ZADO-529042 format. One record per residue: residue number from 1; residue in one letter; x, y negated, z of N, C-alpha, C, CB in turn. Coordinates in nm, 4 decimals, m for minus. Glycine has a CB too. Example, Ala and Ser with C-alpha at 12.3 -4.5 7.8 and 13.67 -1.06 7.14 Angstrom:
BEGIN
+------+------+----------+----------+----------+----------+----------+----------+----------+----------+----------+----------+----------+----------+
| resi | resn |     n.c1 |     n.c2 |     n.c3 |    ca.c1 |    ca.c2 |    ca.c3 |     c.c1 |     c.c2 |     c.c3 |    cb.c1 |    cb.c2 |    cb.c3 |
+------+------+----------+----------+----------+----------+----------+----------+----------+----------+----------+----------+----------+----------+
|    1 |    A |   1.3190 |   0.5690 |   0.7800 |   1.2300 |   0.4500 |   0.7800 |   1.3200 |   0.3300 |   0.7800 |   1.1308 |   0.4473 |   0.9046 |
|    2 |    S |   1.2850 |   0.2250 |   0.7080 |   1.3670 |   0.1060 |   0.7140 |   1.2900 |  m0.0030 |   0.7870 |   1.4084 |   0.0598 |   0.5725 |
+------+------+----------+----------+----------+----------+----------+----------+----------+----------+----------+----------+----------+----------+
//
This chain:
BEGIN
+------+------+----------+----------+----------+----------+----------+----------+----------+----------+----------+----------+----------+----------+
| resi | resn |     n.c1 |     n.c2 |     n.c3 |    ca.c1 |    ca.c2 |    ca.c3 |     c.c1 |     c.c2 |     c.c3 |    cb.c1 |    cb.c2 |    cb.c3 |
+------+------+----------+----------+----------+----------+----------+----------+----------+----------+----------+----------+----------+----------+
|    1 |    M |  m1.2859 |  m3.1120 |   0.1820 |  m1.3179 |  m2.9788 |   0.1360 |  m1.3509 |  m2.9814 |  m0.0127 |  m1.4344 |  m2.9207 |   0.2163 |
|    2 |    E |  m1.3164 |  m2.8729 |  m0.0785 |  m1.3422 |  m2.8623 |  m0.2203 |  m1.4833 |  m2.8111 |  m0.2424 |  m1.2396 |  m2.7708 |  m0.2877 |
|    3 |    Q |  m1.5585 |  m2.8814 |  m0.3239 |  m1.6953 |  m2.8408 |  m0.3521 |  m1.6940 |  m2.7474 |  m0.4728 |  m1.7867 |  m2.9646 |  m0.3777 |
|    4 |    Q |  m1.7601 |  m2.6313 |  m0.4581 |  m1.7656 |  m2.5367 |  m0.5679 |  m1.8796 |  m2.5739 |  m0.6612 |  m1.7824 |  m2.3929 |  m0.5158 |
|    5 |    L |  m1.8491 |  m2.5753 |  m0.7889 |  m1.9491 |  m2.6084 |  m0.8887 |  m2.0365 |  m2.4874 |  m0.9167 |  m1.8829 |  m2.6582 |  m1.0176 |
|    6 |    A |  m2.1624 |  m2.5145 |  m0.9452 |  m2.2545 |  m2.4078 |  m0.9820 |  m2.2461 |  m2.3866 |  m1.1324 |  m2.4003 |  m2.4412 |  m0.9382 |
|    7 |    A |  m2.2487 |  m2.2612 |  m1.1715 |  m2.2452 |  m2.2284 |  m1.3130 |  m2.3854 |  m2.2442 |  m1.3714 |  m2.1915 |  m2.0844 |  m1.3354 |
|    8 |    S |  m2.3912 |  m2.2743 |  m1.4981 |  m2.5211 |  m2.2861 |  m1.5641 |  m2.5827 |  m2.1469 |  m1.5785 |  m2.5071 |  m2.3554 |  m1.7035 |
|    9 |    P |  m2.7118 |  m2.1395 |  m1.5991 |  m2.7752 |  m2.0082 |  m1.6171 |  m2.7152 |  m1.9288 |  m1.7332 |  m2.9241 |  m2.0256 |  m1.6398 |
|   10 |    V |  m2.6833 |  m1.9962 |  m1.8434 |  m2.6255 |  m1.9278 |  m1.9594 |  m2.4877 |  m1.8719 |  m1.9251 |  m2.6157 |  m2.0240 |  m2.0800 |
|   11 |    E |  m2.4046 |  m1.9528 |  m1.8574 |  m2.2714 |  m1.9065 |  m1.8169 |  m2.2821 |  m1.7893 |  m1.7202 |  m2.1916 |  m2.0211 |  m1.7525 |
|   12 |    T |  m2.3758 |  m1.7971 |  m1.6286 |  m2.3942 |  m1.6911 |  m1.5299 |  m2.4319 |  m1.5600 |  m1.5975 |  m2.5014 |  m1.7306 |  m1.4282 |
|   13 |    I |  m2.5299 |  m1.5658 |  m1.6871 |  m2.5752 |  m1.4443 |  m1.7567 |  m2.4621 |  m1.3875 |  m1.8417 |  m2.6993 |  m1.4743 |  m1.8454 |
|   14 |    R |  m2.3890 |  m1.4735 |  m1.9130 |  m2.2789 |  m1.4266 |  m1.9982 |  m2.1699 |  m1.3595 |  m1.9133 |  m2.2188 |  m1.5448 |  m2.0793 |
|   15 |    F |  m2.1322 |  m1.4242 |  m1.8035 |  m2.0295 |  m1.3680 |  m1.7150 |  m2.0747 |  m1.2342 |  m1.6573 |  m1.9967 |  m1.4663 |  m1.6011 |
|   16 |    L |  m2.1958 |  m1.2305 |  m1.6028 |  m2.2437 |  m1.1075 |  m1.5398 |  m2.2615 |  m0.9939 |  m1.6401 |  m2.3749 |  m1.1335 |  m1.4688 |
|   17 |    T |  m2.3032 |  m1.0266 |  m1.7609 |  m2.3176 |  m0.9243 |  m1.8647 |  m2.1812 |  m0.8677 |  m1.9028 |  m2.3881 |  m0.9825 |  m1.9891 |
|   18 |    D |  m2.0832 |  m0.9551 |  m1.9244 |  m1.9471 |  m0.9096 |  m1.9573 |  m1.8877 |  m0.8292 |  m1.8419 |  m1.8558 |  m1.0300 |  m1.9903 |
|   19 |    Y |  m1.9073 |  m0.8786 |  m1.7211 |  m1.8526 |  m0.8105 |  m1.6031 |  m1.9175 |  m0.6730 |  m1.5866 |  m1.8744 |  m0.8961 |  m1.4755 |
|   20 |    R |  m2.0493 |  m0.6659 |  m1.6094 |  m2.1189 |  m0.5376 |  m1.5994 |  m2.0672 |  m0.4399 |  m1.7045 |  m2.2707 |  m0.5570 |  m1.6152 |
|   21 |    E |  m2.0408 |  m0.4882 |  m1.8248 |  m1.9905 |  m0.4020 |  m1.9319 |  m1.8541 |  m0.3422 |  m1.8947 |  m1.9796 |  m0.4814 |  m2.0637 |
|   22 |    V |  m1.7642 |  m0.4252 |  m1.8462 |  m1.6308 |  m0.3764 |  m1.8073 |  m1.6425 |  m0.2816 |  m1.6880 |  m1.5362 |  m0.4952 |  m1.7726 |
|   23 |    T |  m1.7290 |  m0.3153 |  m1.5928 |  m1.7495 |  m0.2295 |  m1.4758 |  m1.8069 |  m0.0954 |  m1.5188 |  m1.8431 |  m0.2976 |  m1.3735 |
|   24 |    H |  m1.8970 |  m0.0957 |  m1.6157 |  m1.9546 |   0.0289 |  m1.6651 |  m1.8485 |   0.1141 |  m1.7349 |  m2.0708 |  m0.0003 |  m1.7611 |
|   25 |    R |  m1.7595 |   0.0510 |  m1.8112 |  m1.6507 |   0.1261 |  m1.8757 |  m1.5581 |   0.1858 |  m1.7702 |  m1.5704 |   0.0348 |  m1.9719 |
|   26 |    L |  m1.5317 |   0.1117 |  m1.6620 |  m1.4528 |   0.1657 |  m1.5502 |  m1.5242 |   0.2852 |  m1.4884 |  m1.4279 |   0.0569 |  m1.4427 |
|   27 |    Y |  m1.6530 |   0.2711 |  m1.4683 |  m1.7354 |   0.3771 |  m1.4109 |  m1.7269 |   0.5032 |  m1.4964 |  m1.8818 |   0.3308 |  m1.3978 |
|   28 |    Q |  m1.7359 |   0.4879 |  m1.6279 |  m1.7263 |   0.6019 |  m1.7187 |  m1.5870 |   0.6659 |  m1.7124 |  m1.7581 |   0.5579 |  m1.8628 |
|   29 |    L |  m1.4848 |   0.5836 |  m1.7030 |  m1.3477 |   0.6343 |  m1.6974 |  m1.3228 |   0.7130 |  m1.5696 |  m1.2482 |   0.5193 |  m1.7078 |
|   30 |    L |  m1.3801 |   0.6669 |  m1.4588 |  m1.3549 |   0.7304 |  m1.3296 |  m1.4528 |   0.8429 |  m1.2971 |  m1.3602 |   0.6273 |  m1.2211 |
|   31 |    R |  m1.5310 |   0.8853 |  m1.3943 |  m1.6217 |   0.9974 |  m1.3690 |  m1.5444 |   1.1242 |  m1.3391 |  m1.7141 |   1.0197 |  m1.4884 |
|   32 |    A |  m1.4225 |   1.1335 |  m1.3899 |  m1.3383 |   1.2502 |  m1.3618 |  m1.3047 |   1.2512 |  m1.2134 |  m1.2078 |   1.2487 |  m1.4485 |
|   33 |    A |  m1.3266 |   1.3644 |  m1.1497 |  m1.3053 |   1.3733 |  m1.0051 |  m1.1607 |   1.4074 |  m0.9704 |  m1.3982 |   1.4775 |  m0.9450 |
|   34 |    V |  m1.0817 |   1.4492 |  m1.0691 |  m0.9454 |   1.4938 |  m1.0446 |  m0.8479 |   1.3856 |  m1.0903 |  m0.9171 |   1.6278 |  m1.1173 |
|   35 |    V |  m0.7462 |   1.3610 |  m1.0097 |  m0.6478 |   1.2565 |  m1.0385 |  m0.5837 |   1.2768 |  m1.1753 |  m0.5398 |   1.2538 |  m0.9301 |
|   36 |    E |  m0.5523 |   1.3993 |  m1.2091 |  m0.4831 |   1.4271 |  m1.3353 |  m0.5688 |   1.3954 |  m1.4565 |  m0.4403 |   1.5718 |  m1.3403 |
|   37 |    D |  m0.7011 |   1.3919 |  m1.4394 |  m0.7913 |   1.3678 |  m1.5519 |  m0.8137 |   1.2206 |  m1.5807 |  m0.9228 |   1.4332 |  m1.5260 |
|   38 |    V |  m0.7681 |   1.1321 |  m1.4940 |  m0.7906 |   0.9889 |  m1.5110 |  m0.6776 |   0.9303 |  m1.5954 |  m0.7998 |   0.9170 |  m1.3730 |
|   39 |    E |  m0.7159 |   0.8533 |  m1.6967 |  m0.6180 |   0.7873 |  m1.7820 |  m0.5750 |   0.6576 |  m1.7135 |  m0.6765 |   0.7594 |  m1.9249 |
|   40 |    M |  m0.4555 |   0.6580 |  m1.6543 |  m0.4099 |   0.5450 |  m1.5731 |  m0.3917 |   0.4167 |  m1.6539 |  m0.2799 |   0.5802 |  m1.5055 |
|   41 |    E |  m0.3445 |   0.4271 |  m1.7765 |  m0.3238 |   0.3066 |  m1.8568 |  m0.4573 |   0.2391 |  m1.8864 |  m0.2507 |   0.3408 |  m1.9883 |
|   42 |    G |  m0.5587 |   0.3181 |  m1.9198 |  m0.6916 |   0.2630 |  m1.9445 |  m0.7498 |   0.2006 |  m1.8194 |  m0.7848 |   0.3707 |  m1.9965 |
|   43 |    L |  m0.7268 |   0.2649 |  m1.7049 |  m0.7743 |   0.2130 |  m1.5766 |  m0.7104 |   0.0776 |  m1.5473 |  m0.7434 |   0.3127 |  m1.4628 |
|   44 |    T |  m0.5811 |   0.0685 |  m1.5651 |  m0.5088 |  m0.0560 |  m1.5411 |  m0.5583 |  m0.1668 |  m1.6341 |  m0.3580 |  m0.0345 |  m1.5597 |
|   45 |    D |  m0.5802 |  m0.1330 |  m1.7618 |  m0.6273 |  m0.2323 |  m1.8586 |  m0.7663 |  m0.2849 |  m1.8210 |  m0.6302 |  m0.1716 |  m1.9999 |
|   46 |    L |  m0.8566 |  m0.1949 |  m1.7800 |  m0.9915 |  m0.2375 |  m1.7447 |  m0.9924 |  m0.3221 |  m1.6173 |  m1.0819 |  m0.1161 |  m1.7273 |
|   47 |    L |  m0.9098 |  m0.2854 |  m1.5200 |  m0.9016 |  m0.3663 |  m1.3983 |  m0.8457 |  m0.5054 |  m1.4287 |  m0.8142 |  m0.2960 |  m1.2930 |
|   48 |    A |  m0.7472 |  m0.5118 |  m1.5175 |  m0.6910 |  m0.6416 |  m1.5572 |  m0.7956 |  m0.7242 |  m1.6320 |  m0.5652 |  m0.6219 |  m1.6456 |
|   49 |    E |  m0.8762 |  m0.6592 |  m1.7147 |  m0.9805 |  m0.7306 |  m1.7878 |  m1.0851 |  m0.7871 |  m1.6916 |  m1.0473 |  m0.6377 |  m1.8905 |
|   50 |    R |  m1.1214 |  m0.7103 |  m1.5903 |  m1.2156 |  m0.7609 |  m1.4894 |  m1.1574 |  m0.8804 |  m1.4161 |  m1.2519 |  m0.6506 |  m1.3889 |
|   51 |    D |  m1.0290 |  m0.8738 |  m1.3821 |  m0.9630 |  m0.9865 |  m1.3159 |  m0.9643 |  m1.1116 |  m1.4039 |  m0.8186 |  m0.9494 |  m1.2797 |
|   52 |    R |  m0.9398 |  m1.0931 |  m1.5339 |  m0.9416 |  m1.2068 |  m1.6266 |  m1.0811 |  m1.2698 |  m1.6329 |  m0.8971 |  m1.1622 |  m1.7676 |
|   53 |    L |  m1.1843 |  m1.1866 |  m1.6341 |  m1.3207 |  m1.2396 |  m1.6356 |  m1.3495 |  m1.3235 |  m1.5115 |  m1.4217 |  m1.1253 |  m1.6457 |
|   54 |    I |  m1.3069 |  m1.2725 |  m1.3965 |  m1.3300 |  m1.3441 |  m1.2708 |  m1.2552 |  m1.4767 |  m1.2710 |  m1.2864 |  m1.2583 |  m1.1502 |
|   55 |    E |  m1.1296 |  m1.4747 |  m1.3178 |  m1.0513 |  m1.5981 |  m1.3233 |  m1.1122 |  m1.6980 |  m1.4215 |  m0.9065 |  m1.5675 |  m1.3626 |
|   56 |    A |  m1.1635 |  m1.6484 |  m1.5329 |  m1.2232 |  m1.7367 |  m1.6329 |  m1.3507 |  m1.8016 |  m1.5803 |  m1.2530 |  m1.6591 |  m1.7612 |
|   57 |    F |  m1.4228 |  m1.7318 |  m1.4931 |  m1.5445 |  m1.7886 |  m1.4348 |  m1.5077 |  m1.9004 |  m1.3390 |  m1.6273 |  m1.6800 |  m1.3620 |
|   58 |    G |  m1.3867 |  m1.9007 |  m1.2916 |  m1.3316 |  m2.0130 |  m1.2169 |  m1.3863 |  m2.0361 |  m1.0779 |  m1.3518 |  m2.1327 |  m1.2928 |
|   59 |    G |  m1.4346 |  m1.9369 |  m1.0115 |  m1.4813 |  m1.9526 |  m0.8745 |  m1.6124 |  m2.0278 |  m0.8617 |  m1.3780 |  m2.0223 |  m0.7953 |
|   60 |    R |  m1.6792 |  m2.0507 |  m0.9734 |  m1.8079 |  m2.1190 |  m0.9683 |  m1.9136 |  m2.0272 |  m0.9085 |  m1.8503 |  m2.1656 |  m1.1087 |
|   61 |    Q |  m2.0121 |  m2.0848 |  m0.8495 |  m2.1222 |  m2.0080 |  m0.7920 |  m2.2205 |  m1.9718 |  m0.9030 |  m2.1933 |  m2.0881 |  m0.6785 |
|   62 |    P |  m2.2588 |  m1.8436 |  m0.9125 |  m2.3555 |  m1.8053 |  m1.0157 |  m2.4929 |  m1.8649 |  m0.9858 |  m2.3654 |  m1.6520 |  m1.0263 |
|   63 |    D |  m2.5652 |  m1.8945 |  m1.0899 |  m2.7009 |  m1.9473 |  m1.0762 |  m2.7948 |  m1.8288 |  m1.0542 |  m2.7435 |  m2.0314 |  m1.2030 |
|   64 |    R |  m2.8308 |  m1.8046 |  m0.9300 |  m2.9130 |  m1.6892 |  m0.8956 |  m3.0593 |  m1.7071 |  m0.9353 |  m2.9038 |  m1.6625 |  m0.7478 |
|   65 |    S |  m3.0966 |  m1.8268 |  m0.9742 |  m3.2355 |  m1.8497 |  m1.0132 |  m3.2616 |  m1.8105 |  m1.1585 |  m3.2721 |  m1.9955 |  m0.9920 |
|   66 |    A |  m3.1565 |  m1.7873 |  m1.2352 |  m3.1734 |  m1.7511 |  m1.3755 |  m3.2394 |  m1.6134 |  m1.3862 |  m3.0370 |  m1.7520 |  m1.4489 |
|   67 |    E |  m3.3195 |  m1.5986 |  m1.4891 |  m3.3928 |  m1.4740 |  m1.5086 |  m3.2963 |  m1.3583 |  m1.5377 |  m3.4947 |  m1.4893 |  m1.6234 |
|   68 |    G |  m3.3130 |  m1.2495 |  m1.4669 |  m3.2319 |  m1.1296 |  m1.4882 |  m3.1061 |  m1.1226 |  m1.4038 |  m3.1940 |  m1.1209 |  m1.6305 |
|   69 |    V |  m3.0699 |  m1.2302 |  m1.3371 |  m2.9465 |  m1.2324 |  m1.2578 |  m2.9544 |  m1.1329 |  m1.1425 |  m2.9196 |  m1.3739 |  m1.2037 |
|   70 |    G |  m3.0684 |  m1.1272 |  m1.0768 |  m3.0843 |  m1.0346 |  m0.9641 |  m3.0641 |  m0.8906 |  m1.0058 |  m3.2213 |  m1.0504 |  m0.9018 |
|   71 |    N |  m3.1205 |  m0.8528 |  m1.1209 |  m3.1047 |  m0.7156 |  m1.1708 |  m2.9594 |  m0.6858 |  m1.2065 |  m3.1941 |  m0.6928 |  m1.2932 |
|   72 |    L |  m2.8928 |  m0.7809 |  m1.2729 |  m2.7521 |  m0.7629 |  m1.3086 |  m2.6660 |  m0.7476 |  m1.1837 |  m2.7024 |  m0.8813 |  m1.3928 |
|   73 |    L |  m2.6896 |  m0.8340 |  m1.0846 |  m2.6111 |  m0.8266 |  m0.9611 |  m2.6331 |  m0.6931 |  m0.8889 |  m2.6477 |  m0.9433 |  m0.8680 |
|   74 |    A |  m2.7575 |  m0.6453 |  m0.8844 |  m2.7866 |  m0.5180 |  m0.8182 |  m2.7187 |  m0.4023 |  m0.8903 |  m2.9380 |  m0.4943 |  m0.8115 |
|   75 |    E |  m2.7218 |  m0.4048 |  m1.0231 |  m2.6589 |  m0.2990 |  m1.1019 |  m2.5071 |  m0.2995 |  m1.0823 |  m2.6933 |  m0.3155 |  m1.2512 |
|   76 |    I |  m2.4485 |  m0.4182 |  m1.0841 |  m2.3037 |  m0.4302 |  m1.0646 |  m2.2653 |  m0.3831 |  m0.9250 |  m2.2573 |  m0.5758 |  m1.0866 |
|   77 |    Q |  m2.3445 |  m0.4217 |  m0.8265 |  m2.3148 |  m0.3830 |  m0.6888 |  m2.3207 |  m0.2314 |  m0.6717 |  m2.4125 |  m0.4507 |  m0.5923 |
|   78 |    Q |  m2.4170 |  m0.1659 |  m0.7335 |  m2.4258 |  m0.0199 |  m0.7261 |  m2.3024 |   0.0441 |  m0.7867 |  m2.5520 |   0.0308 |  m0.7975 |
|   79 |    M |  m2.2651 |  m0.0007 |  m0.9052 |  m2.1469 |   0.0567 |  m0.9711 |  m2.0203 |   0.0279 |  m0.8914 |  m2.1326 |   0.0014 |  m1.1136 |
|   80 |    D |  m2.0089 |  m0.0939 |  m0.8356 |  m1.8905 |  m0.1290 |  m0.7569 |  m1.8760 |  m0.0410 |  m0.6330 |  m1.8969 |  m0.2754 |  m0.7155 |
|   81 |    T |  m1.9882 |  m0.0058 |  m0.5705 |  m1.9831 |   0.0817 |  m0.4532 |  m1.9276 |   0.2182 |  m0.4917 |  m2.1232 |   0.0967 |  m0.3901 |
|   82 |    V |  m1.9774 |   0.2737 |  m0.6012 |  m1.9291 |   0.4040 |  m0.6484 |  m1.7833 |   0.3932 |  m0.6902 |  m2.0152 |   0.4554 |  m0.7665 |
|   83 |    L |  m1.7483 |   0.2840 |  m0.7616 |  m1.6097 |   0.2648 |  m0.8057 |  m1.5142 |   0.2540 |  m0.6877 |  m1.5985 |   0.1399 |  m0.8926 |
|   84 |    S |  m1.5561 |   0.1848 |  m0.5848 |  m1.4717 |   0.1698 |  m0.4668 |  m1.4420 |   0.3058 |  m0.4047 |  m1.5388 |   0.0776 |  m0.3639 |
|   85 |    N |  m1.5434 |   0.3894 |  m0.3927 |  m1.5233 |   0.5233 |  m0.3370 |  m1.4328 |   0.6073 |  m0.4258 |  m1.6574 |   0.5938 |  m0.3181 |
|   86 |    K |  m1.4543 |   0.5992 |  m0.5572 |  m1.3720 |   0.6775 |  m0.6495 |  m1.2274 |   0.6281 |  m0.6504 |  m1.4303 |   0.6714 |  m0.7912 |
|   87 |    M |  m1.2080 |   0.4968 |  m0.6385 |  m1.0725 |   0.4431 |  m0.6346 |  m0.9996 |   0.4883 |  m0.5078 |  m1.0755 |   0.2897 |  m0.6425 |
|   88 |    Q |  m1.0726 |   0.4957 |  m0.3959 |  m1.0133 |   0.5453 |  m0.2716 |  m0.9717 |   0.6916 |  m0.2875 |  m1.1127 |   0.5300 |  m0.1538 |
|   89 |    M |  m1.0583 |   0.7718 |  m0.3503 |  m1.0242 |   0.9129 |  m0.3757 |  m0.9028 |   0.9225 |  m0.4668 |  m1.1439 |   0.9880 |  m0.4386 |
|   90 |    L |  m0.8987 |   0.8384 |  m0.5680 |  m0.7867 |   0.8370 |  m0.6611 |  m0.6574 |   0.7987 |  m0.5900 |  m0.8144 |   0.7404 |  m0.7765 |
|   91 |    L |  m0.6652 |   0.6991 |  m0.5025 |  m0.5487 |   0.6560 |  m0.4256 |  m0.4975 |   0.7688 |  m0.3366 |  m0.5831 |   0.5331 |  m0.3407 |
|   92 |    K |  m0.5877 |   0.8346 |  m0.2657 |  m0.5472 |   0.9449 |  m0.1781 |  m0.4871 |   1.0591 |  m0.2575 |  m0.6660 |   0.9953 |  m0.0971 |
|   93 |    G |  m0.5466 |   1.0914 |  m0.3722 |  m0.4934 |   1.1974 |  m0.4568 |  m0.3553 |   1.1639 |  m0.5102 |  m0.5873 |   1.2242 |  m0.5717 |
|   94 |    T |  m0.3380 |   1.0401 |  m0.5507 |  m0.2085 |   0.9963 |  m0.6022 |  m0.1029 |   0.9977 |  m0.4921 |  m0.2198 |   0.8557 |  m0.6630 |
|   95 |    Q |  m0.1404 |   0.9529 |  m0.3715 |  m0.0464 |   0.9541 |  m0.2592 |  m0.0060 |   1.0974 |  m0.2242 |  m0.1083 |   0.8846 |  m0.1362 |
|   96 |    A |  m0.1018 |   1.1891 |  m0.2246 |  m0.0707 |   1.3297 |  m0.1946 |   0.0221 |   1.3875 |  m0.3014 |  m0.2008 |   1.4138 |  m0.1853 |
|   97 |    K |  m0.0042 |   1.3531 |  m0.4261 |   0.0802 |   1.4017 |  m0.5354 |   0.2224 |   1.3469 |  m0.5230 |   0.0198 |   1.3623 |  m0.6715 |
|   98 |    M |   0.2348 |   1.2171 |  m0.4895 |   0.3670 |   1.1570 |  m0.4730 |   0.4417 |   1.2188 |  m0.3553 |   0.3545 |   1.0059 |  m0.4536 |
|   99 |    Q |   0.3701 |   1.2473 |  m0.2477 |   0.4333 |   1.3093 |  m0.1320 |   0.4854 |   1.4484 |  m0.1681 |   0.3341 |   1.3177 |  m0.0144 |
|  100 |    G |   0.4093 |   1.5220 |  m0.2464 |   0.4536 |   1.6536 |  m0.2914 |   0.5786 |   1.6449 |  m0.3772 |   0.3430 |   1.7226 |  m0.3687 |
|  101 |    V |   0.5826 |   1.5457 |  m0.4649 |   0.7000 |   1.5271 |  m0.5506 |   0.8211 |   1.4895 |  m0.4658 |   0.6734 |   1.4184 |  m0.6579 |
|  102 |    Q |   0.8022 |   1.4017 |  m0.3663 |   0.9134 |   1.3619 |  m0.2805 |   0.9656 |   1.4803 |  m0.1990 |   0.8703 |   1.2485 |  m0.1870 |
|  103 |    E |   0.8748 |   1.5637 |  m0.1488 |   0.9185 |   1.6816 |  m0.0735 |   0.9942 |   1.7781 |  m0.1632 |   0.7985 |   1.7525 |  m0.0097 |
|  104 |    Q |   0.9474 |   1.7953 |  m0.2850 |   1.0157 |   1.8827 |  m0.3788 |   1.1535 |   1.8255 |  m0.4124 |   0.9317 |   1.9012 |  m0.5069 |
|  105 |    K |   1.1619 |   1.6948 |  m0.4282 |   1.2889 |   1.6299 |  m0.4593 |   1.3875 |   1.6464 |  m0.3439 |   1.2671 |   1.4809 |  m0.4897 |
|  106 |    R |   1.3370 |   1.6287 |  m0.2195 |   1.4243 |   1.6470 |  m0.1037 |   1.4777 |   1.7895 |  m0.0950 |   1.3498 |   1.6120 |   0.0241 |
|  107 |    G |   1.3910 |   1.8861 |  m0.1205 |   1.4343 |   2.0257 |  m0.1159 |   1.5369 |   2.0561 |  m0.2232 |   1.3154 |   2.1183 |  m0.1310 |
|  108 |    T |   1.5128 |   2.0068 |  m0.3438 |   1.6060 |   2.0280 |  m0.4538 |   1.7377 |   1.9561 |  m0.4270 |   1.5450 |   1.9798 |  m0.5861 |
|  109 |    S |   1.7287 |   1.8341 |  m0.3758 |   1.8482 |   1.7552 |  m0.3477 |   1.9334 |   1.8219 |  m0.2410 |   1.8100 |   1.6140 |  m0.3038 |
|  110 |    A |   1.8702 |   1.8721 |  m0.1367 |   1.9456 |   1.9390 |  m0.0308 |   2.0149 |   2.0639 |  m0.0837 |   1.8533 |   1.9755 |   0.0859 |
|  111 |    Y |   1.9489 |   2.1350 |  m0.1701 |   2.0079 |   2.2562 |  m0.2284 |   2.1244 |   2.2206 |  m0.3190 |   1.9023 |   2.3360 |  m0.3070 |
|  112 |    Q |   2.1076 |   2.1187 |  m0.4034 |   2.2134 |   2.0805 |  m0.4971 |   2.3326 |   2.0196 |  m0.4246 |   2.1597 |   1.9819 |  m0.6006 |
|  113 |    N |   2.3106 |   1.9412 |  m0.3206 |   2.4211 |   1.8806 |  m0.2476 |   2.5022 |   1.9844 |  m0.1729 |   2.3694 |   1.7765 |  m0.1510 |
|  114 |    E |   2.4399 |   2.0899 |  m0.1302 |   2.5100 |   2.1970 |  m0.0590 |   2.6137 |   2.2631 |  m0.1480 |   2.4107 |   2.3016 |  m0.0082 |
|  115 |    Y |   2.5836 |   2.2733 |  m0.2751 |   2.6722 |   2.3434 |  m0.3673 |   2.7348 |   2.2496 |  m0.4696 |   2.5965 |   2.4531 |  m0.4385 |
|  116 |    A |   2.7548 |   2.1263 |  m0.4344 |   2.8158 |   2.0297 |  m0.5259 |   2.9606 |   2.0689 |  m0.5531 |   2.8083 |   1.8860 |  m0.4675 |
|  117 |    S |   3.0075 |   2.0342 |  m0.6723 |   3.1434 |   2.0718 |  m0.7104 |   3.2482 |   2.0005 |  m0.6254 |   3.1666 |   2.0411 |  m0.8574 |
|  118 |    S |   3.2149 |   1.8876 |  m0.5676 |   3.3107 |   1.8136 |  m0.4869 |   3.3157 |   1.8658 |  m0.3426 |   3.2756 |   1.6652 |  m0.4879 |
|  119 |    A |   3.2245 |   1.9545 |  m0.3076 |   3.2226 |   2.0072 |  m0.1707 |   3.3316 |   2.1135 |  m0.1558 |   3.0823 |   2.0668 |  m0.1357 |
|  120 |    M |   3.3882 |   2.1183 |  m0.0388 |   3.4911 |   2.2186 |  m0.0123 |   3.4366 |   2.3190 |   0.0878 |   3.6219 |   2.1529 |   0.0408 |
|  121 |    Y |   3.4833 |   2.4396 |   0.0725 |   3.4404 |   2.5438 |   0.1640 |   3.5674 |   2.6113 |   0.2142 |   3.3418 |   2.6468 |   0.0947 |
|  122 |    F |   3.5840 |   2.6164 |   0.3430 |   3.6998 |   2.6824 |   0.4012 |   3.6538 |   2.8124 |   0.4647 |   3.7708 |   2.5912 |   0.5053 |
|  123 |    D |   3.7158 |   2.9201 |   0.4228 |   3.6841 |   3.0497 |   0.4802 |   3.7980 |   3.0843 |   0.5749 |   3.6643 |   3.1602 |   0.3693 |
|  124 |    R |   3.7668 |   3.0899 |   0.7008 |   3.8708 |   3.1223 |   0.7994 |   3.8432 |   3.2576 |   0.8602 |   3.8784 |   3.0148 |   0.9097 |
|  125 |    K |   3.9437 |   3.3337 |   0.8634 |   3.9328 |   3.4634 |   0.9308 |   3.9949 |   3.4491 |   1.0668 |   4.0015 |   3.5778 |   0.8497 |
|  126 |    K |   3.9323 |   3.5073 |   1.1639 |   3.9881 |   3.5024 |   1.2983 |   4.0394 |   3.6346 |   1.3404 |   3.8874 |   3.4547 |   1.3963 |
+------+------+----------+----------+----------+----------+----------+----------+----------+----------+----------+----------+----------+----------+
//
């Protein structure tokens, strides 16, 4: 089995402080309750930055005995809970918007295909 190394107190505080900062910027970005108000490029960049921080920490265990770590972890956990809920709302809103676009596309496509120039119409009188 692979033994996970413990991070030093300084590394732990630095990682958690950086992670909290990025999480707080995400929190500020997602304050908008409407899908159209969220800047998707900024959201993607901040999520990628959080992933880079986690990868850079290298799976080490944080030193929970360091001063201030408990407060940082509690603050991050609170923001993460809110972010998770907001991301779920954003996902549902985006899915609903995409479904609306697909339905509109199907309706438009069916109308355009009916009257395509390559279509033939035979009028038969009986």
